[in-house]
Every structure is written in structure tokens, then in C-alpha cells.
C-alpha positions as MATLAB code, in Angstrom:
seq = 'MNAKKVSANVVAVFIAAFFAFPTYWMVTTALKPKKDLLSSDFDLIPSSVTNSNFVTAWTKPGFLQSLGNSLLVSLSAVVAALVIGLLAALALSRMRFRGRKGFVMLMLVAQMAPFEALLIPMFLMMRDLGLYQQLSSLILIYFAVTLPFCAWTLRGFVNGIPIELEEAAMVDGCGRWGAFRRVTLPLLGPGLVATSVFAFITAWNEFLFAKVMVRAEDKETLPVWLSGFQSAFGTDWGGAMAASALFTVPVLVFFLIVQRKMVTGVTAGAVKG';
ca = [
     -33.148    5.182   18.504;
     -35.390    2.687   16.706;
     -34.832   -1.036   16.367;
     -33.546   -0.739   12.797;
     -30.729    1.618   13.850;
     -29.852   -0.575   16.829;
     -29.640   -3.636   14.582;
     -27.476   -1.756   12.074;
     -25.120   -0.608   14.839;
     -24.854   -4.131   16.256;
     -24.036   -5.542   12.826;
     -21.473   -2.766   12.256;
     -19.785   -3.487   15.591;
     -19.709   -7.208   14.814;
     -18.146   -6.626   11.390;
     -15.576   -4.202   12.843;
     -14.657   -6.705   15.578;
     -14.373   -9.496   12.998;
     -11.853   -7.572   10.889;
      -9.989   -6.145   13.902;
      -9.563   -9.515   15.635;
      -6.492  -10.675   13.617;
      -4.680   -7.466   14.558;
      -5.696   -7.885   18.196;
      -4.496  -11.501   18.159;
      -1.178  -10.444   16.611;
      -0.546   -7.831   19.305;
      -1.589  -10.067   22.222;
       0.543  -12.917   20.898;
       3.513  -10.573   20.664;
       3.014   -9.623   24.323;
       2.797  -13.197   25.636;
       5.790  -14.922   27.263;
       7.183  -17.857   25.320;
       5.822  -20.382   27.828;
       2.280  -19.120   27.223;
       2.692  -19.331   23.438;
       3.165  -23.093   23.709;
       0.163  -23.541   26.001;
      -2.977  -25.260   24.693;
      -5.199  -22.866   26.651;
      -7.187  -20.359   24.571;
      -7.136  -16.995   26.330;
      -8.281  -13.799   24.662;
      -6.638  -11.678   27.346;
      -3.048  -12.628   28.209;
      -2.550  -13.566   31.847;
       0.920  -11.999   31.744;
       2.691   -9.717   29.309;
       6.301   -9.127   28.338;
       8.232   -6.955   25.926;
      10.893   -9.602   25.288;
       9.412  -10.500   21.900;
       9.626   -6.883   20.754;
      13.220   -6.710   21.982;
      13.978   -9.880   20.012;
      12.410   -8.440   16.866;
      14.076   -5.033   17.238;
      17.524   -6.484   17.859;
      17.315   -9.186   15.202;
      20.075   -8.512   12.647;
      18.947   -6.646    9.573;
      15.781   -5.013   10.933;
      16.762   -1.375   10.441;
      18.464   -2.141    7.122;
      15.363   -3.938    5.849;
      13.142   -1.133    7.117;
      15.195    1.406    5.180;
      15.116   -0.772    2.058;
      11.330   -1.124    2.232;
      10.837    2.601    2.724;
      13.179    3.429   -0.161;
      11.619    0.959   -2.583;
       7.984    1.628   -1.684;
       8.189    5.422   -1.552;
      10.201    5.672   -4.768;
       7.817    3.419   -6.685;
       4.693    5.134   -5.360;
       5.949    8.667   -6.029;
       6.890    7.733   -9.586;
       3.556    5.957  -10.126;
       1.625    8.957   -8.789;
       3.422   11.422  -11.085;
       3.089    9.319  -14.243;
      -0.380    8.106  -13.252;
      -1.575   11.686  -12.747;
      -0.333   12.712  -16.187;
      -2.019    9.660  -17.720;
      -5.236   10.412  -15.830;
      -5.250   13.986  -17.119;
      -4.783   12.782  -20.689;
      -7.517   10.164  -20.378;
      -9.935   12.562  -18.718;
      -9.326   15.846  -20.552;
      -8.262   14.733  -24.039;
     -10.129   12.885  -26.761;
      -7.990   10.649  -28.961;
      -8.329    7.446  -30.906;
      -7.938    4.329  -28.781;
      -8.650    6.068  -25.478;
     -11.329    3.595  -24.362;
      -9.175    0.661  -25.397;
      -6.300    2.047  -23.346;
      -8.573    2.343  -20.300;
      -9.642   -1.279  -20.720;
      -5.988   -2.266  -21.063;
      -5.273   -0.691  -17.664;
      -8.065   -2.753  -16.113;
      -6.665   -5.931  -17.651;
      -3.201   -5.057  -16.317;
      -4.633   -4.709  -12.819;
      -6.285   -8.130  -13.028;
      -3.058   -9.952  -13.917;
      -1.788  -11.972  -10.909;
       1.698  -11.284   -9.602;
       2.709  -14.904  -10.180;
       2.067  -14.599  -13.933;
       4.454  -11.636  -14.124;
       7.269  -13.211  -12.127;
       9.188  -15.000  -14.894;
       8.918  -12.182  -17.499;
       9.976   -9.620  -14.896;
      12.883  -11.803  -13.764;
      14.163  -12.245  -17.328;
      13.772   -8.548  -18.062;
      15.651   -7.426  -14.956;
      18.380   -9.989  -15.571;
      18.878   -8.779  -19.137;
      18.961   -5.161  -17.947;
      21.631   -5.995  -15.374;
      19.349   -5.054  -12.470;
      19.084   -8.475  -10.850;
      20.050   -8.348   -7.167;
      19.505   -4.574   -7.173;
      16.871   -2.605   -5.261;
      16.273   -0.606   -8.435;
      14.674   -3.722   -9.942;
      12.078   -3.748   -7.158;
      11.410   -0.030   -7.668;
      10.729   -0.602  -11.367;
       8.543   -3.643  -10.686;
       6.476   -1.947   -7.981;
       6.159    1.108  -10.221;
       4.823   -1.072  -13.041;
       2.433   -2.881  -10.682;
       0.978    0.249   -9.037;
       0.893    2.510  -12.123;
      -2.352    1.117  -13.654;
      -4.118    1.440  -10.302;
      -2.921    5.019   -9.827;
      -3.870    6.077  -13.354;
      -7.295    4.455  -13.164;
      -8.143    5.829   -9.733;
      -6.873    9.353  -10.416;
      -8.836    9.421  -13.668;
     -12.018    9.157  -11.599;
     -10.955   12.078   -9.415;
     -10.041   14.229  -12.426;
     -13.415   13.453  -14.003;
     -15.019   14.788  -10.833;
     -13.475   18.252  -11.294;
     -15.457   20.375  -13.791;
     -13.340   21.371  -16.754;
     -15.076   24.758  -16.651;
     -12.923   25.678  -13.656;
      -9.769   25.268  -15.718;
     -11.311   27.142  -18.636;
     -12.274   30.028  -16.346;
      -8.707   30.190  -15.028;
      -7.339   30.292  -18.586;
      -9.775   33.086  -19.462;
      -8.359   35.015  -16.485;
      -4.843   34.742  -17.917;
      -3.505   31.368  -16.779;
      -1.934   29.005  -19.247;
      -2.938   25.348  -19.373;
      -0.180   24.410  -16.911;
      -1.004   27.365  -14.655;
      -4.699   26.397  -14.603;
      -3.777   22.844  -13.658;
      -1.339   23.926  -10.926;
      -3.600   26.596   -9.409;
      -7.027   24.982   -9.795;
      -6.995   21.250  -10.531;
      -4.018   20.099   -8.473;
      -5.253   21.522   -5.114;
      -8.654   19.913   -5.675;
      -6.944   16.580   -6.369;
      -5.295   16.558   -2.929;
      -7.687   14.049   -1.281;
      -7.564   11.814   -4.347;
      -3.771   11.815   -4.408;
      -3.669   10.943   -0.714;
      -6.159    8.075   -1.015;
      -4.427    6.668   -4.084;
      -0.973    6.932   -2.514;
      -2.070    5.039    0.612;
      -3.437    2.051   -1.303;
      -0.465    2.014   -3.687;
       1.980    2.237   -0.773;
       0.315   -0.672    1.028;
       0.570   -2.781   -2.143;
       4.297   -2.089   -2.501;
       4.997   -2.295    1.243;
       3.452   -5.756    1.682;
       4.828   -7.368   -1.497;
       6.875  -10.506   -0.822;
       7.206  -12.633   -3.953;
       9.223  -10.292   -6.174;
      11.324   -9.124   -3.232;
      12.208  -12.727   -2.408;
      13.146  -13.673   -5.975;
      14.774  -10.501   -7.308;
      17.004   -9.626   -4.351;
      18.790  -12.414   -2.489;
      21.465  -10.448   -0.629;
      20.693  -10.016    3.084;
      21.709   -6.349    3.115;
      19.099   -5.633    0.417;
      16.182   -7.517    1.909;
      12.864   -5.767    2.391;
      10.844   -6.193    5.572;
       8.465   -8.917    4.260;
      11.483  -11.060    3.330;
      13.194  -10.270    6.641;
      10.050  -11.414    8.477;
      10.376  -14.867    6.948;
      13.632  -15.258    8.895;
      11.681  -16.092   12.050;
      10.906  -19.483   10.517;
      13.707  -22.004   10.477;
      14.290  -25.752   10.358;
      13.887  -25.839   14.160;
      10.431  -24.219   14.118;
       8.891  -20.766   14.148;
       9.465  -18.099   16.750;
       5.821  -17.029   16.928;
       6.365  -14.391   19.579;
       9.175  -12.728   17.661;
       7.295  -13.065   14.359;
       4.171  -11.423   15.768;
       6.183   -8.651   17.403;
       8.029   -8.032   14.142;
       4.708   -8.018   12.276;
       3.382   -5.403   14.679;
       6.468   -3.260   14.067;
       6.010   -3.871   10.337;
       2.582   -2.218   10.415;
       3.719    0.909   12.288;
       4.916    2.982    9.277;
       1.690    2.371    7.365;
      -0.407    3.039   10.467;
       1.376    6.324   11.191;
       0.998    7.440    7.580;
      -2.692    6.515    7.614;
      -3.342    8.430   10.844;
      -1.670   11.518    9.407;
      -3.715   11.538    6.197;
      -6.871    9.884    7.543;
      -9.191   12.864    7.101;
      -8.149   13.590    3.535;
      -8.134    9.906    2.692;
     -11.778    9.459    3.763;
     -12.744   12.464    1.665;
     -10.861   11.064   -1.299;
     -12.345    7.590   -1.055;
     -15.918    8.854   -0.855;
     -15.352   11.258   -3.739;
     -13.794    8.597   -5.913;
     -16.669    6.232   -5.182;
     -19.210    8.403   -6.972;
     -17.110    9.927   -9.745;
     -15.994    8.112  -12.856;
];
């Protein structure tokens, strides 16, 4: 192994450690006893560990209810965004119509809009529709937020599939829908997985809309529930870090399940467009 490869590996390890350190610090803090959390000593490896913080987080009122709310809202919004986004991607990739390029640019502009700029219009819209204080309002908002990303990303994957494959299937007797279902859709598997992961993370981590749109405790999502560890008497850092670690488990499990297809999808989408 030459010096250039060694240097590249060292830099890669350093970058990986840099980005992994916050997660490591979260987990080690969650394992520390409360007396060590208040200590001024800086120790990378805890001198003693305990599961009391995880017990506190798990038994804190509302955890399972908030977990179910987050799963319901995030999965519903992402599934809807994937279905509509896929149809939009097919139209933008396979059809030629007036205003197509302008529509693509409009999707990019929609993605660049900050969440804070959409808060007041979304609040007024949901209030007028009678959806304020309802989880359905969060589903609609997360759907609207993730749809441009899904449509734009899936368009790149559809562009990467030669249209000649669909035409050959139609020559062999398939209709347009049959050619899509038998040829295009299976090839879009990695792209759908990669897109769904990033869209799910966006919806799963969202805090601002969830805090404003739904105020009832039985309808809180996990990011809002996590804020309950901070009170007028201070912050329970051990419980907050343990709850944050539990908060990442669903996304981590999903990522581990689809990791192989996701890597394929990301690399394919990086060179197609």
C-alpha cells in the first residue's frame, strides 16, 4: 500500500470519527450515572455505566404513544409522497409537454423554501380546513414537504432506465401500465428505497410543525416529547440522551434492513439525471 492510499485511509478514518463522535457522546452520556453527568471531568470512556437513564426514558409518560404517532405520521406522509412523486417523475421523464422545465425548476424552488417561511401559511390553511390539533394536519404537511424531493430524486432514477426496455415490453404484448409494472418498477427498487429513507428521516426529525400544529399530549410526536426533558428546574441530560438514543432506533433498524439497496440507489442517482 503506497503513501497516497495510507493518507487517504487516515483522512477517511478521521472524517468518519468526526461525524460519529456526536452519536458516541450521546450513547456514553446516556450510560453515565447522574453524579458523573454533573462532574467537570472530561472522560471519553465512562468510568461506570448504568441503565437508569434508559429506564427513565422508557417509562416517561407518553413515550409509546408518541412513538406510535411519529410512525403513523412519518410513514403515511412518505408512502403518499412516494406514490405521487413516482407518478410525477414518470410524467417529467417520459412525457414532453409545455412547461415541463419550468415545473422542474418550481420543484427545486419548493425544496429551497425554509420550514419557518411555511409555518404561518400552513397554520392558517390547516385551521381553515378544521385540521388544527389533528395528526392528519402533520401528515398533509410532511407530504407537501417531502413530495418535491421525492419527485425530483425519482425523476433521476427514471431517466437512468432506458425507455427502449418499456418499448420492447410493449412490442411483446404489454400495455403501458404492464410495461411499467413488469420492467420499470422492479428496476426502480433501489431508487425507491434510497428516496424513502431520506424522506422518512426528514419527516421523523421534524419538530417545528409538530410543536405548533398539535398541542395535545396524546398526539405529540417523538421530537416534541423529547423536549419534555427540559423544564424550569433544568434539563435531565441523562434521560434526554437516553431518549434520543431510543429515538434513533427505528431509523437505524430501517437503514440496516435496506442498506445494500440504498447504497446502490444513491450511487445510481448520483450519475443519472
